[in-house]
BASE-973737 format. One record per residue (C-alpha): residue number from 1; x, y negated, z. Coordinates in Angstrom, 3 decimals. Each point is the difference from the previous one (the first is absolute). Layout:
<atoms>
+-----+----------+----------+----------+
! num !       c1 !       c2 !       c3 !
+-----+----------+----------+----------+
! NUM !        X !        Y !        Z !
...
+-----+----------+----------+----------+
</atoms>
This chain:
<atoms>
+-----+----------+----------+----------+
! num !       c1 !       c2 !       c3 !
+-----+----------+----------+----------+
!   1 ! -113.896 !   60.415 !   17.152 !
!   2 !    2.380 !   -1.621 !   -2.420 !
!   3 !    3.123 !    2.104 !   -0.642 !
!   4 !    1.158 !   -1.409 !   -3.374 !
!   5 !   -0.633 !   -3.241 !   -1.874 !
!   6 !    1.180 !   -1.987 !   -2.960 !
!   7 !    1.972 !   -3.276 !    0.180 !
!   8 !    1.548 !   -0.910 !   -3.386 !
!   9 !   -0.173 !   -3.814 !   -0.321 !
!  10 !    2.757 !   -2.517 !    0.585 !
!  11 !    0.163 !   -1.738 !    3.367 !
!  12 !   -0.813 !   -3.296 !   -1.706 !
!  13 !   -3.265 !    1.435 !   -1.381 !
!  14 !   -1.187 !    1.258 !    3.365 !
!  15 !    1.222 !   -3.286 !    1.583 !
!  16 !   -2.128 !   -2.005 !   -2.419 !
!  17 !   -3.036 !    2.182 !    0.361 !
!  18 !    0.060 !   -0.210 !    3.765 !
!  19 !    0.908 !   -3.671 !    0.085 !
!  20 !    3.119 !    0.446 !    2.161 !
!  21 !    2.148 !   -2.913 !    1.059 !
!  22 !    3.279 !    1.912 !    0.021 !
!  23 !    1.310 !    3.099 !   -1.693 !
!  24 !    2.672 !    1.554 !    2.136 !
!  25 !    0.571 !    3.555 !   -1.192 !
!  26 !    2.650 !    2.623 !   -0.615 !
!  27 !   -0.115 !    1.686 !   -3.377 !
!  28 !   -2.868 !    2.481 !   -0.291 !
!  29 !   -0.062 !    2.248 !   -2.993 !
!  30 !   -3.319 !    0.367 !   -1.876 !
!  31 !   -1.675 !    3.157 !    1.090 !
!  32 !   -2.970 !    1.870 !   -1.327 !
!  33 !    0.409 !    2.511 !    2.946 !
!  34 !    0.804 !   -1.978 !    3.217 !
!  35 !    0.547 !    2.547 !    2.774 !
!  36 !    0.342 !   -0.394 !    3.712 !
!  37 !    3.198 !   -1.625 !    1.359 !
!  38 !    0.626 !   -1.817 !   -3.314 !
!  39 !    0.563 !   -3.765 !   -0.119 !
!  40 !   -3.106 !   -1.916 !   -1.090 !
!  41 !   -1.161 !   -3.593 !   -0.428 !
!  42 !   -2.395 !   -1.372 !    2.571 !
!  43 !   -1.551 !   -3.367 !    0.753 !
!  44 !    0.070 !   -1.413 !    3.605 !
!  45 !   -0.212 !   -3.369 !    1.745 !
!  46 !    2.784 !   -1.195 !    2.132 !
!  47 !    0.952 !   -3.510 !    1.313 !
!  48 !   -3.014 !   -1.514 !   -1.684 !
!  49 !    0.994 !    1.313 !   -3.440 !
!  50 !   -1.343 !    2.864 !   -2.164 !
!  51 !    2.912 !    2.250 !   -0.966 !
!  52 !    0.520 !    2.800 !   -2.432 !
!  53 !    2.607 !    2.268 !    1.520 !
!  54 !    1.444 !    3.464 !   -0.076 !
!  55 !   -1.121 !    2.672 !    2.469 !
!  56 !    0.601 !    3.688 !    0.518 !
!  57 !   -3.192 !    1.979 !   -0.369 !
!  58 !   -0.603 !    1.768 !    3.299 !
!  59 !   -0.399 !   -2.202 !    3.124 !
!  60 !    2.740 !    0.160 !    2.589 !
!  61 !   -1.309 !   -1.585 !    3.258 !
!  62 !    2.393 !   -2.305 !    1.914 !
!  63 !    0.268 !    2.545 !    2.809 !
!  64 !    0.996 !    2.950 !   -2.244 !
!  65 !    3.307 !    1.766 !    0.841 !
!  66 !    0.757 !    0.585 !   -3.676 !
!  67 !   -1.635 !   -0.784 !   -3.370 !
!  68 !   -0.910 !    3.605 !   -0.753 !
!  69 !   -3.422 !   -0.616 !    1.536 !
!  70 !   -0.853 !   -2.131 !   -3.023 !
!  71 !   -0.424 !    3.010 !   -2.250 !
!  72 !   -3.001 !    1.006 !    2.131 !
!  73 !   -1.537 !   -3.458 !    0.180 !
!  74 !   -0.757 !   -0.829 !   -3.653 !
!  75 !   -3.698 !   -0.486 !    0.654 !
!  76 !   -1.967 !   -1.494 !    2.895 !
!  77 !   -3.720 !    0.745 !    0.433 !
!  78 !   -1.839 !   -3.246 !    0.182 !
!  79 !   -2.344 !    1.317 !    2.620 !
!  80 !    2.809 !    0.609 !    2.513 !
!  81 !    2.916 !   -2.203 !   -1.146 !
!  82 !   -0.846 !   -2.606 !    2.672 !
!  83 !    0.565 !    2.442 !    2.836 !
!  84 !    2.581 !    2.540 !   -1.164 !
!  85 !    3.380 !   -0.692 !    1.648 !
!  86 !    1.794 !    0.174 !   -3.366 !
!  87 !   -2.229 !   -2.544 !   -1.675 !
!  88 !   -1.744 !   -2.236 !    2.599 !
!  89 !    2.647 !   -2.785 !    0.186 !
!  90 !    0.184 !   -0.185 !   -3.754 !
!  91 !   -3.780 !    0.024 !   -0.303 !
!  92 !   -0.231 !   -2.916 !    2.428 !
!  93 !    2.327 !   -2.361 !   -1.847 !
!  94 !    2.150 !    1.613 !   -2.700 !
!  95 !   -2.386 !    0.822 !   -2.788 !
!  96 !    1.104 !   -0.002 !   -3.688 !
!  97 !   -1.147 !    0.713 !   -3.490 !
!  98 !    1.641 !    2.693 !   -2.076 !
!  99 !   -0.429 !   -0.740 !   -3.729 !
! 100 !   -0.856 !    3.037 !   -2.082 !
! 101 !   -0.812 !    0.590 !   -3.651 !
! 102 !   -1.863 !    3.038 !    1.145 !
! 103 !    0.097 !    3.015 !    2.323 !
! 104 !   -0.380 !    3.753 !   -0.217 !
! 105 !   -2.275 !    2.424 !    1.883 !
! 106 !   -0.271 !    3.766 !   -0.484 !
! 107 !   -3.148 !    1.978 !   -0.791 !
! 108 !   -0.160 !    3.484 !    1.512 !
! 109 !   -0.153 !    2.672 !   -2.700 !
! 110 !   -0.081 !    3.828 !    0.002 !
! 111 !    3.585 !    0.065 !   -1.254 !
! 112 !    1.311 !   -2.806 !    2.152 !
! 113 !   -0.549 !   -3.792 !   -0.141 !
! 114 !   -0.600 !   -2.284 !   -3.004 !
! 115 !    1.353 !   -3.544 !    0.301 !
! 116 !   -2.130 !   -2.945 !   -0.982 !
! 117 !    1.135 !   -3.562 !   -0.627 !
! 118 !   -2.113 !   -2.858 !    1.364 !
! 119 !    0.406 !   -3.599 !   -1.116 !
! 120 !   -1.875 !   -3.327 !   -0.302 !
! 121 !   -2.371 !    0.076 !   -2.913 !
! 122 !    1.356 !   -3.324 !   -1.195 !
! 123 !    3.579 !    1.345 !    0.475 !
! 124 !    0.936 !   -2.774 !    2.510 !
! 125 !    2.275 !    0.905 !    2.955 !
! 126 !   -1.743 !    1.589 !    2.997 !
! 127 !    0.497 !   -1.657 !    3.349 !
! 128 !    0.493 !    2.998 !    2.310 !
! 129 !   -0.397 !   -0.991 !    3.642 !
! 130 !    3.194 !    0.724 !    1.957 !
! 131 !    1.782 !   -0.452 !    3.244 !
! 132 !    3.649 !   -0.769 !    0.466 !
! 133 !    2.662 !    0.203 !    2.771 !
! 134 !    3.549 !   -1.054 !    0.579 !
! 135 !    2.409 !    2.550 !    1.621 !
! 136 !    3.596 !   -0.368 !    1.018 !
! 137 !    2.352 !    2.795 !   -0.786 !
! 138 !    1.718 !    0.772 !    3.379 !
! 139 !    3.215 !    1.095 !   -1.821 !
! 140 !    0.460 !   -2.713 !   -2.589 !
! 141 !   -2.061 !   -2.776 !    1.478 !
! 142 !   -1.677 !   -0.507 !   -3.370 !
! 143 !   -3.597 !   -1.091 !   -0.185 !
! 144 !   -2.227 !    2.317 !   -1.956 !
! 145 !   -3.457 !   -1.036 !   -1.250 !
! 146 !   -2.587 !    2.699 !   -0.616 !
! 147 !   -3.657 !    0.244 !   -0.884 !
! 148 !   -2.941 !    2.384 !    0.008 !
! 149 !   -3.149 !    0.022 !   -2.126 !
! 150 !   -3.363 !   -0.240 !    1.758 !
! 151 !   -2.662 !    2.474 !   -1.030 !
! 152 !   -3.715 !    0.128 !    0.399 !
! 153 !   -3.141 !    1.591 !   -1.363 !
! 154 !   -0.014 !    0.757 !   -3.702 !
! 155 !   -2.154 !   -1.830 !   -2.585 !
! 156 !   -2.410 !    1.868 !   -2.270 !
! 157 !    2.797 !    0.245 !   -2.621 !
! 158 !    2.457 !    1.633 !    2.421 !
! 159 !   -2.255 !    2.133 !    2.217 !
! 160 !   -0.457 !    2.853 !   -2.540 !
! 161 !    3.768 !    0.372 !    0.070 !
! 162 !    1.076 !   -0.832 !    3.585 !
! 163 !   -1.499 !   -1.004 !    3.328 !
! 164 !    2.401 !   -2.936 !    0.577 !
! 165 !    1.385 !   -2.877 !   -2.090 !
! 166 !    2.083 !   -3.104 !    0.526 !
! 167 !   -1.833 !   -3.025 !    1.256 !
! 168 !   -0.069 !   -2.419 !   -2.937 !
! 169 !   -0.221 !   -3.678 !    0.812 !
! 170 !   -1.782 !   -2.489 !   -2.261 !
! 171 !    1.633 !   -3.412 !   -0.431 !
! 172 !   -2.514 !   -1.607 !    2.462 !
! 173 !    1.402 !    2.185 !    2.762 !
! 174 !    3.743 !   -0.465 !   -0.555 !
! 175 !    0.381 !   -3.115 !    2.180 !
! 176 !   -1.748 !    1.422 !    3.045 !
! 177 !    1.744 !    3.335 !   -0.291 !
! 178 !    3.432 !   -1.499 !   -0.394 !
! 179 !   -0.316 !   -2.679 !    2.677 !
! 180 !    2.344 !    1.101 !    2.877 !
! 181 !   -1.838 !   -2.380 !    2.410 !
! 182 !   -3.261 !    1.870 !   -0.643 !
! 183 !    0.203 !    2.480 !    2.874 !
! 184 !   -3.719 !    0.528 !    0.271 !
! 185 !   -0.199 !    3.779 !   -0.416 !
! 186 !   -3.785 !    0.033 !    0.091 !
! 187 !   -0.063 !   -2.638 !   -2.728 !
! 188 !    2.471 !    1.916 !   -2.093 !
! 189 !   -2.124 !    3.139 !    0.260 !
! 190 !   -3.081 !   -2.056 !   -0.999 !
! 191 !    1.917 !   -1.380 !   -3.002 !
! 192 !    1.002 !    3.440 !   -1.298 !
! 193 !   -3.353 !    1.491 !    0.819 !
! 194 !   -1.688 !   -2.573 !   -2.223 !
! 195 !    2.299 !    0.173 !   -3.051 !
! 196 !   -1.677 !    0.419 !   -3.372 !
! 197 !    0.439 !    3.271 !   -1.777 !
! 198 !    3.058 !   -0.344 !   -2.278 !
! 199 !   -0.593 !    0.444 !   -3.766 !
! 200 !    2.169 !    3.019 !   -0.693 !
! 201 !    0.439 !    2.379 !   -2.957 !
! 202 !    1.664 !    3.356 !    0.036 !
! 203 !    1.151 !    2.901 !   -2.100 !
! 204 !    1.746 !    3.293 !    0.568 !
! 205 !    3.742 !    0.117 !   -0.685 !
! 206 !    2.665 !    2.620 !   -0.448 !
! 207 !    1.335 !    1.925 !    2.984 !
! 208 !    3.409 !   -1.331 !   -0.912 !
! 209 !   -0.800 !   -2.667 !    2.559 !
! 210 !    0.196 !    2.626 !    2.687 !
! 211 !    3.802 !   -0.007 !   -0.256 !
! 212 !    1.572 !   -3.165 !    1.412 !
! 213 !    2.928 !    0.256 !   -2.455 !
! 214 !   -2.421 !   -0.595 !   -2.873 !
! 215 !   -0.341 !   -3.778 !   -0.416 !
! 216 !   -1.033 !   -0.899 !   -3.471 !
! 217 !   -2.852 !   -2.101 !   -1.594 !
! 218 !   -1.614 !    3.140 !   -1.306 !
! 219 !   -1.065 !    0.961 !    3.559 !
! 220 !   -2.973 !   -2.312 !   -0.181 !
! 221 !   -1.071 !    1.163 !   -3.523 !
! 222 !   -3.461 !    1.544 !   -0.009 !
! 223 !    0.186 !    3.838 !    0.180 !
! 224 !   -0.884 !    1.744 !   -3.242 !
! 225 !   -2.447 !    2.829 !    0.261 !
! 226 !    1.769 !    3.164 !    0.956 !
! 227 !    3.274 !   -1.736 !    0.867 !
! 228 !    1.635 !    0.069 !    3.442 !
+-----+----------+----------+----------+
</atoms>
């Protein structure tokens, strides 16, 4: 799964990296500890343009009665996203990319769980495969955009720590993944199934990351021997 990640760059930096046509965002504060339901940047295509926008993390399907469901839909398993009622419409034509500087996974230990930070070896932003949805608040009539992060099998770097990880898209796959007219579910499955193994590095970090209120650069600092 992916329960926390890092997103600390300016919108303009992510926009340039992902070659967006339009940046249309609300203010999103830098975060070294992005938690579910927080506002995040994501890249999507709409009206023939590639946009960088602001989305709530936790997908709220269009048919939901209220947005509380989003807190339970922060991840979508790639293997079943195309058929699950909460995700299938988004999987068919509302796919996005969630930029991330890195993400956390937790290693089971005798005394609890030890967080590890995973990031691109060259320190470039990770393109996490996502899905998005638009939901209308029945009380206010406001439109709310939300997203979820797609997960799949772990790479060799991640597998010793966790049995799932975010699907990471190389640049060559961005266009096909983002194309809302590409509704070929079988083709999308083949695309993800043939992705190259991402070049990731990792290190253990302090359990300070376990508390959402802790949101400082030191969270991604390598853990010193004996520290927690």
